[in-house]
Steps between C-alpha positions, in 0.01 A plus 500: 500500500532260780212497751661329792455807742301813536734800495478571882575136583835520329823572676590770250197693599635537861873475471577617152761311290821519718620135539651596836139562623352187331769241555448495888129437442563218257774337711300557829178353354683184384684452823190556714305257290772227498617483872807281554328195613731193534471150351260267689692233679283186546521144597505262200492118495795365313306185420206681370397589150783667321526694179677409181759719331217677305306563811238238467391332828577131462182321628581157376345289781596160370816474714371721778186275561615149409218355690227650285304253306376531134207740509591651833485889544730743669496876542760774477397809703671845521423873578598804283476850638437787261514862597275596215305322235755332290480316157754231453535228236600158637597190336387151601639170372280207605653162571157355548143627566518849655242767620623846613282702736578868565308655790278181502395545129595232238731687261664215310432138428744283301400337182593146392746662248663700781538204728674272240767755374754550783625810300155653467449820674170689529523885564247587776438872567452571878327798645613545854295708730619742764599306814534129532436267210461120528636260233390135532617241242332161488702226349394131428740226455495298162745282341617789303592709807391686808519880547610786283761789461353835561632857516505858359583563150846691491533400872815701568315823384154425622560338834239256649576486871309227683446467873383202700132463609360416844557640848787274590712617205389867501764718321714206376581503130414228268232267387343214698386173347260251646519128568317297236128439534288255307212744456511880407433712799503852359375694200243401260547138575503561869141640534651860473699474817848645536761510768505822722864632500428691822418192697718197618620241264281249678186682415554410136457135559846419346864487607719758327864463400787577553434426860502788731613344839790299629447139583529406873832341438658800325350745747682316790835567345712815591407786264797486257480119468131539433560754223803375329521129585766362732841511335697183420714361790838657515387789265415793732312794358360822641199734458402858554195616664374856514228671713425812682404597855153639513396753766806524725653824604864621460696442820268229620664211674390177337562132555581279201456126567452196305676187345751435216585190327848605380742794511284820478547875508223755564540861389293803600514782253840376375653435841561145615318454833499123556767254375471127561757241390294190529152362544320588827276747678575862569385802701656849453409854608508751209450873517319629183677779311370789283478267179195359349506183696631285208583144609727290280593137575761271349466143620703196390398142503647226718440139587235632748294660225464823323308813618436719791215625736495852636269688737533858618360652815529839666376689805142495360499136408549311170631698208362391157720465191349591158607483145798735427352599165167502343448148359139408434356152540753429776501254786665607817758779568809357328657505166742217427787453244683162454668276484823710499861385553580467879813721489326793350496790736190716453547878469177621656477819311518313163323178607185672634366601152239393258722617207762222514554134433719270704743230403365148529699265720569278207629777289448439130454708198199694392166544684522189706808620669300774667222514754250769620273546791234243607210490733411235773243315283537193265698607187420868569746740334493873512474674156476860414227570240426806300140591591475866407328627185420211266477546128180428318459391125539864396814588718284695743580450874205662682537673828774298685857619523752414226790498747748222459410391150763469228343570170557729199248771561628537853854524369397829335312605808815453714706691241251785499515513890873505500525785242224697670679464829817622343322803347323590816775411736265281685687210681180351619377441153833333399491286821168361420617401140810340653297318751272354231799383295689365798206289614536319162869469511524391859294202421670411162704212641207378707270506193749297294510238770127501551449429134734206500346352821127557437486522101390853470614810697279672758660849447690668227328286237615687190857562623540129578314375192666723243374387151465832324610863524181620668612285801831669557594798303294788618519426876854404457569840345340675795703280745821623321375860516477453874843339492642828386389665828507190738757251371362191666714194393183286448379753238800439280497125568134460385576739207773251387240223489269715288781598274587134461145424395490776246839427353513132508140343523258746353346382164640682197437498129775388255610865470528538878176690568319421825152343465251300688497129436239417767387158356143439550410841614307779322830693448686209333757612242459870521706811541355794713602864502445483878811287532730798403419642836508155682862457372669835397500693834613197698784438265606860508505503878666167533768595254584793737467312820687181402740671262366295210497718190383209284160538662485863383586380152228238518239755603595726203500188265150393598358834417628478145377142473148576629486796256528254205194309620278758656559846354220636274667753266165680458388630754850464647394299812534142635264214445421327833592152418658281226342160473748249359226248475355691199821681407346856549489789734154583627535859374299631803701793652391455855565811699683334801699267273646804331536671850715209613716548196581869518510487879778232504680639197554830673664314790732312259593818319586663829750205590655462147845678461524730219746272313259201519458336158118490529448840653447702177246243364315485825478882523358513153242229595405678821444830296303306240280338761438815690405678194244242408362499857496876526291536185231287669457692812138602577377853573471422876882419504422124538552218248258229415488133603557408139712796370348515152133437590311825553220323682737318745480637857774733631744297708714634788787258539629538141451886526737499805743283321515733199525796725793337689680416173438844337616674811827308513550537131481873546701502820787296343484690173382205283175686406437861403341679804244700313284226372568222748530717800153636439369152433639371836341794683160449324521132599569581865224766510264253345592236763455744805176619356345190361653197667629582855246595763549717805550190711780376276300225344600419145229455240501397142762209510405197299543167679764249408487393137513190296514568123282488185507568135192731543484843662167405660662282759714796623207744477210298638653207701782680671315741720654749734548435876544762776840476654609224283861425581602549125449865538596625846884480485521647149280793609761590760774449249337726251458774768872464590620529149263784394615689802865451423439607145324811596761590756766449234317726259441763778119479474228506758222244480172680504151388615202506274397863607840622371648564849825343589490256785720743706240775453200301626 
């Protein structure tokens, strides 16, 4: 019997078992705990420390500090925010002597062996405390090298977002690195002193780079020439600038005055209010409308220069301008985009957006043919960053919102919300799921561009860096589920990219079976039962959306191939993993691994036409698997973390997956209703009594898994986490399908005291 809840703490105690009573609580708790917070837009120095393609920060200081002498020191300094205590494995690759301090404590010191092998990487576990954490790296120059590479292990999954220290750089993204110094100033060699990130850069006694302020010469130039350099003679260009009027009232008469260095148009809320054909000064009266005071400027270069000046005043005096969107670490009230072609006419409604890229004046293919917004500071670009819930080593996310992240557990969560919304006829729930999905898809093109420009994307990490099915299949499937109801063209366009990866670039065995090559990683050369869900439902939905029946055939084929490697004839369940390094399956029937299998197989069977060549064999396989699983159900209605281990804990996510598959099997006539209908009802009853509390929190879900040849790893290392994202969506899906099954059978769901929900 599970011991996650006392009886009166459970949702079943208060609301019975009717999914229509429980689904709103599950969905409402998730949405309330995960508000739709946007990406964080921040200033970022283009000439600062960038990331490599695998997410390591490249802190090779040899070229950055050519003036450093042998034996000189330099420091790299950054801040990391953590909403909760967070464990994170990092990797460090020394190019010379290195010390790493975290929160002013020495955490790592390189060895001679580390320093002399440029490919050596030490794994350094970090524990980040709640709030701000300081990371200070001390590097010393030798003949061998100067600096290091440093970053999170599995960086696209476990994001390490670093902000700049010091008051002058507050809220900017990125590391700072110091000028060289002949003697160590900080840490154990610097008498225990450390720079104070809250004070000015000067207080540290060192100059920090990249430089934060314009030189006097650059500052004297017009704004666009200052930011983008003066164009070549005879090659005019243009730029956009975007700001917002702060504090003025609709209907107020204002005066716009200033200077331009070339042909310029000023728009107010999409309406042109000042047009100038050549360089000169101007003064115009403008009556403010009912809009939000959005000011857009397009200004062209000329022989006189490139840029503009604008001041606004009203009856009460000067009217300030402010940034038109929330960009942190900003300097001044304007965003700038350039250089653009001079003959491009801006469409204000489209141009005034943080979601789009602009064509570079020189054109060109690929990322370098596009530009994005900049700030008025040396080399300071605007970048969106995902800064909501961050994954720890064990896939837990803490208390921050998961909104805007693309990953496989959240794919199931979005699917659960969409199906719950449909069942409950709750447009607000569906709208929330669409909004989460759309935040990711709206920034798809930007994220591809960002990766090419900066080396590693700042948002949509897994979607842009697709290397395995976990990165794309589950969330892509939820996106296509949303596409059925909201046919956004971007959804299908992104789905085509995912389908191309699965069909043409995903690793396969000689027989065509998907597997994980993952060279150098713990999962190298393995096949996982999980990947049946990470591939099958997406392929089914893509086959329908793109009219590509070959994808449906592929989904069916993969199940038959995986069965050869992973099916355990006795007790008729699936091994979690087949390890090709040793040529054997692990023979560990992990609960959720089997859940992924029958969950996704039920979706493929629903899509297969009766005449499909593999349908009969897959129906037999589904029946065989469900029979083996049903025989292992516990008295509480729940299944165990390792299905065949009586001392393993009862686990909620696999139970929900089995309830989902059994209920669908009964509803579609693939399974006999007597045995499997009762098993699905017992499972749902167990979940609402043992795993879902009256606030809608989900208990008893194991964290994200690696794999092992011993059951002890699953039983003792993989512990349960309250509201783990692996269990929330499937809990809603189980409720939807059990409710549909009961409705089809004409049965009432009853609470634990024997009264139907309608009678309470």
